[in-house]
N, C-alpha and C positions, 0 to 999 in steps of 0.2 A: 547208317544213320547217324548223323553227327547232333550231338545234342546242342539247342539255342542256348546262349549265355545269356543271363539276365543283369541288368545292372545298368548304370549311366557310364558314358564316354567322359573322358577326362575334359574334352570342348563343353559338354552339357553343362558339368559341375563348375566350370569356369565361368560360363554364361549366368548360371544362377547366381554365383557370387557376386559378379559385375551389377547384376542387376539390384540384389540386395545392398551393395554398397552405394547405389545410385540412390536407393530410397531412403536410406539411413541418411546419406547426405543431404537429401532435401528435408526429410521431416524433422530432424533434431534442431535445426536452426529456426523452423516454425514452432516448434514447442516450447524453445526457450523466448522467443518474441510472443508468444501467447502467455507464457507465464508472467513474464514484464507486465504485459497489459491489464492480466488481471490483478497483480499488486497494485499497479497504477489506480485502476479502477476503484480497489479496496481503500486505497488512501482518499481519493477523491469522495468516497462514499464516507468514510470516518470523519473528514473533515466537515462535510454536510451537516452529520449528526451533531458534532460538537459546536457548530455554529450555530443551529437550530436551538440547543440547550441554552447557549448563552445569549441569545436572543430574548427566549422564553423568559430567563431569569431578570434580562434588562427590561422586560416589558411589564414583569411583576413589580419591579422597583419604580418604574414610571407611575404606575397605580398607585402606588404607595408614596409618591412625591419625592422619592429620594433620587430620582434619575441618574442612579450610577450604575455603571457595568459591575456585574460582580467582582468579587476582589479575586477570585480564584476559580479554577474549574475544578469540582470536587465529583465525586463517584455517585452523589446524592442526587446529581442533576440529571441522571440518565434511568432511565426504566428498569434496568436489571443492576442498577448500582455498580456499574463498570463503565470506566471511561473508556472509549473504543481505542484500540491498538492502531500504532503507525506498524504498517506490514513491512517497511522497508529494513529497519535493522534485524540482524539475525534474531529470531525468536520474538520479535514485536516489542515495541514500548508503548505505555500510556501514560507515563510519566508527562505532567505538565508544568513548565517550568515559568512562573510569571516573570517579564522581562519589560523593561520601560522603554525601549528603543521605539520610535516612530517614524518609519514604518520598523516594523518587526524584521531583525536581520538573525541568521543564524547563528546560533551561542555556540554550541560544539561538535555541531555536526553528527551527534549520536543517536538520533531519532526520537519520537516522542512529539510532543506539541510544546509552543512557544505560545504565551498569551499576554497581550498588552492589556492591563484592566482599567486603563485609562480610556482607550478608545475602541475596546472589546475585540480587536483584530487577534484571531487565531491562524498559526501555521505549524507546518510540521519543522521539524528540525533536522531538515536535511537539505544540502545544499543544492542538490539536482532539483527537488521538488518545492522549493520556498514560493515558488509564483503561486502555487495553489492556494 
């Protein structure tokens, strides 16, 4: 009687490697795209939060008859005393630069926020996402 050999043939192993390669080839681009979309949505959310805080401060000034936009964006304007982070530079940035351009244009493209205190406009300091 012959012993029955156990294991996989070379063809079976090659087929498994090819299938795994196809799955990785499809999965990695989907993951990268999903990661990018998540950061974009995080940026939109942070901008909405900053704009809401600026509008609230402006409304307070209207009630006090000063009618001015806040001179700068400070951490005290936010519930947890932290300016939201721009997720696109490495490590994120929550620096707010006051600018005078109308409309606001990218300053040095290093992330963070640009704020025009005469118009109340706030944008991210990122040439790719300045339109938000």
